[in-house]
C-alpha positions as CSV (number, residue, x, y, z in Angstrom):
1,M,87.6,-31.5,-116.8
2,D,84.2,-31.6,-115.1
3,L,84.5,-32.4,-111.4
4,T,82.3,-32.8,-108.4
5,I,83.8,-31.8,-105.0
6,A,82.4,-32.2,-101.5
7,V,83.8,-30.3,-98.5
8,V,82.9,-31.9,-95.1
9,D,83.8,-30.0,-92.0
10,D,81.9,-29.1,-88.9
11,E,83.4,-25.6,-88.6
12,P,81.5,-23.1,-90.8
13,A,84.6,-20.9,-91.3
14,D,86.8,-23.8,-92.4
15,R,84.1,-25.0,-94.8
16,A,83.8,-21.6,-96.4
17,Y,87.6,-21.3,-96.6
18,L,88.1,-24.7,-98.3
19,M,85.2,-24.0,-100.7
20,E,86.9,-20.8,-101.7
21,L,90.3,-22.4,-102.1
22,A,88.8,-25.2,-104.2
23,R,86.9,-22.6,-106.4
24,R,90.1,-20.7,-107.0
25,W,92.0,-23.9,-107.9
26,A,89.4,-25.0,-110.4
27,E,89.3,-21.5,-112.0
28,R,93.1,-21.5,-112.3
29,A,93.3,-25.0,-113.6
30,G,90.5,-24.6,-116.1
31,H,88.1,-27.2,-114.5
32,T,84.4,-26.9,-114.4
33,V,83.3,-27.9,-110.9
34,R,80.1,-28.5,-108.9
35,M,80.8,-28.1,-105.2
36,E,78.7,-28.8,-102.1
37,A,79.6,-28.3,-98.4
38,F,78.4,-30.4,-95.5
39,P,78.5,-29.7,-91.8
40,S,78.7,-33.4,-90.8
41,A,79.6,-36.8,-92.1
42,E,75.9,-37.8,-91.6
43,S,74.6,-35.0,-93.8
44,F,77.1,-36.0,-96.5
45,L,76.1,-39.7,-96.4
46,F,72.4,-38.7,-96.6
47,R,73.1,-36.6,-99.7
48,L,75.3,-39.4,-101.2
49,E,72.3,-41.6,-101.5
50,E,70.7,-38.9,-103.7
51,T,73.6,-37.9,-105.9
52,G,75.4,-41.2,-106.4
53,G,78.8,-39.8,-105.3
54,F,81.4,-37.1,-105.6
55,Q,84.8,-37.4,-107.3
56,L,86.8,-35.5,-104.8
57,L,86.3,-35.3,-101.1
58,L,87.9,-32.8,-98.7
59,L,87.3,-34.2,-95.2
60,D,87.9,-33.0,-91.7
61,V,88.8,-35.9,-89.5
62,E,87.5,-34.9,-86.0
63,M,83.9,-33.9,-86.2
64,G,81.0,-34.1,-83.8
65,G,79.2,-37.4,-84.4
66,M,80.8,-39.6,-87.1
67,D,84.5,-38.8,-87.8
68,G,85.9,-38.4,-91.2
69,V,87.8,-41.7,-91.3
70,T,84.6,-43.7,-90.5
71,M,82.8,-41.7,-93.2
72,A,85.5,-42.5,-95.7
73,R,85.2,-46.3,-94.9
74,T,81.5,-46.0,-95.7
75,V,82.3,-44.2,-99.0
76,R,84.9,-46.8,-100.0
77,K,82.3,-49.6,-99.8
78,R,80.5,-48.1,-102.7
79,D,83.1,-46.0,-104.5
80,D,86.7,-47.1,-105.1
81,R,87.5,-44.1,-107.5
82,A,86.7,-41.1,-105.3
83,Q,89.9,-39.1,-104.4
84,I,89.9,-38.5,-100.6
85,V,91.9,-35.8,-99.0
86,F,91.9,-35.5,-95.2
87,I,92.4,-32.0,-93.8
88,T,93.0,-31.9,-90.1
89,G,94.8,-30.3,-87.2
90,Y,96.0,-33.7,-86.0
91,S,98.5,-36.2,-87.4
92,D,97.3,-39.2,-85.3
93,Y,95.1,-40.6,-88.0
94,I,97.5,-40.8,-90.9
95,A,97.9,-44.6,-90.7
96,E,94.1,-45.0,-90.9
97,G,94.1,-42.9,-94.1
98,Y,96.0,-45.6,-95.9
99,E,93.2,-48.0,-95.0
100,V,90.7,-46.0,-97.1
101,E,93.3,-45.3,-99.8
102,A,93.3,-41.6,-99.1
103,L,95.2,-39.5,-101.6
104,H,96.8,-37.2,-99.0
105,Y,96.7,-35.9,-95.5
106,L,97.0,-32.1,-95.1
107,L,97.6,-30.5,-91.7
108,K,96.0,-27.2,-90.9
109,P,96.5,-24.4,-91.6
110,V,96.0,-25.1,-95.3
111,G,96.8,-22.6,-98.0
112,E,97.1,-22.6,-101.8
113,E,100.7,-23.8,-101.7
114,K,99.6,-27.0,-99.9
115,L,96.2,-27.7,-101.4
116,F,96.6,-26.9,-105.1
117,P,99.3,-29.5,-105.8
118,V,97.2,-32.1,-104.1
119,L,94.1,-31.2,-106.1
120,D,96.2,-31.3,-109.3
121,R,97.2,-34.9,-108.4
122,A,93.6,-35.8,-107.6
123,A,92.4,-34.5,-111.0
124,G,95.3,-36.4,-112.7
125,K,94.3,-39.6,-111.0
126,L,90.6,-39.2,-111.9
127,R,91.6,-38.6,-115.5
128,K,93.7,-41.8,-115.6
129,N,90.9,-43.7,-114.0
130,E,88.7,-43.0,-117.0
131,R,91.0,-45.2,-119.2
132,T,89.9,-48.8,-119.9
133,L,91.3,-52.0,-121.4
134,T,89.3,-53.6,-124.2
135,L,89.6,-57.4,-123.8
136,D,88.7,-59.9,-126.5
137,L,87.6,-63.1,-124.6
138,G,86.7,-65.0,-127.7
139,G,83.1,-64.3,-128.5
140,E,82.8,-61.5,-125.9
141,I,84.3,-58.1,-125.6
142,V,84.9,-56.7,-122.1
143,R,86.0,-53.2,-121.1
144,M,88.0,-53.3,-117.8
145,P,88.7,-50.0,-116.1
146,L,92.5,-49.7,-115.9
147,Y,92.5,-48.6,-112.2
148,Q,90.8,-52.0,-111.3
149,L,93.7,-54.0,-112.6
150,Q,95.8,-55.0,-109.6
151,Y,98.3,-57.2,-111.4
152,A,98.6,-59.4,-114.5
153,E,100.6,-62.6,-114.9
154,V,101.6,-64.6,-118.0
155,R,101.4,-68.3,-118.5
156,G,102.4,-69.6,-121.9
157,N,100.5,-67.6,-124.5
158,Y,97.9,-66.3,-122.1
159,V,97.8,-63.4,-119.7
160,T,95.5,-63.4,-116.6
161,L,94.4,-60.0,-115.4
162,H,93.4,-59.8,-111.7
163,G,90.9,-57.2,-110.6
164,K,87.4,-57.2,-109.3
165,K,87.0,-60.0,-111.7
166,D,89.8,-62.1,-113.3
167,Y,90.1,-62.4,-117.1
168,T,92.4,-64.6,-119.1
169,V,93.2,-63.4,-122.7
170,R,95.5,-64.6,-125.4
171,M,98.3,-62.0,-125.6
172,T,101.8,-61.4,-124.5
173,L,102.8,-59.4,-121.5
174,Q,104.6,-56.9,-123.8
175,E,101.3,-56.4,-125.7
176,L,99.5,-55.7,-122.5
177,E,102.2,-53.3,-121.3
178,R,101.7,-51.1,-124.4
179,Q,98.1,-50.4,-123.1
180,L,99.2,-49.5,-119.6
181,D,100.5,-46.3,-118.0
182,D,103.1,-45.2,-115.5
183,R,101.3,-46.7,-112.5
184,F,102.3,-50.2,-113.6
185,F,105.6,-51.9,-112.8
186,R,107.2,-54.9,-114.5
187,A,108.0,-57.4,-111.8
188,G,110.3,-59.8,-113.6
189,R,109.5,-61.7,-116.8
190,S,106.0,-62.9,-115.8
191,A,104.1,-60.2,-114.0
192,V,103.0,-56.5,-114.1
193,V,101.8,-54.9,-110.9
194,N,99.7,-51.8,-110.2
195,L,101.8,-49.6,-108.0
196,S,98.7,-47.9,-106.5
197,C,97.6,-51.3,-105.2
198,I,100.8,-52.3,-103.3
199,T,100.4,-52.4,-99.5
200,R,103.8,-54.0,-98.6
201,V,107.0,-55.1,-100.2
202,T,109.5,-57.7,-99.0
203,R,112.6,-58.9,-100.7
204,T,110.7,-61.9,-102.1
205,E,107.1,-60.8,-102.5
206,I,104.8,-57.9,-103.3
207,F,101.5,-57.7,-101.3
208,L,98.4,-56.1,-102.8
209,S,95.3,-54.4,-101.4
210,G,93.0,-57.0,-102.9
211,G,94.7,-59.8,-100.9
212,G,96.8,-61.2,-103.7
213,S,100.6,-61.3,-103.9
214,V,103.2,-61.5,-106.6
215,P,106.7,-63.1,-106.3
216,L,109.5,-60.6,-106.5
217,P,112.6,-61.7,-108.5
218,R,116.0,-61.5,-106.9
219,G,117.5,-58.0,-107.3
220,A,114.1,-56.3,-107.9
221,Y,113.4,-55.1,-104.3
222,E,115.2,-51.7,-104.7
223,K,113.6,-51.2,-108.2
224,V,110.1,-51.6,-107.0
225,N,110.5,-49.4,-104.0
226,R,112.1,-46.7,-106.2
227,A,109.2,-47.0,-108.7
228,I,106.7,-46.5,-105.8
229,I,108.5,-43.4,-104.6
230,N,108.8,-41.9,-108.1
231,W,105.2,-42.7,-109.0
232,R,103.8,-41.0,-105.9
């Protein structure tokens, strides 16, 4: 797999160490990588305008000037696919990591045993994000990236797919499920939910990062929580 990786850390020794770890991981996993290191969030964002983005970001949190979480918020405004891994000596910012959909938080010191499994997960998610749904809207064919599908609901003979845009197609929920992967959970008879988009679950409702929600059938609370844990 071809990957682009950015390491952002204001400590030169830490930057060099993370670059070397990422290089060894890529060589071991058989990936071809292009890597760049940045001494500040500002220098990364300047470069971002030229390159169009990186697939995998290894970010320090506390840096002089702009911090890593603020930088990640800026990245998320233009790129919802980049895999963000925070690497820090502090655990105080973990809650803010969820806000920018960070893949993982690693506490220093970081070694192969900590970093490599996280990078494997990142590569797996990037590979999944390449998958698309081909939707026949009657006179128009639309390709919808699978990761953008937050949830789908059935009404009669039609399924409405909710993402950046909503599409309604003539198909059954079972037909749609055959095109999905393990990140999707069947919430009762009438809905399928993207586990990666769930922000909160109550005994009656699933809340999603895009602002929508899906009713949770009686008895499904434990099942959806188990699915979230197993998927992660």
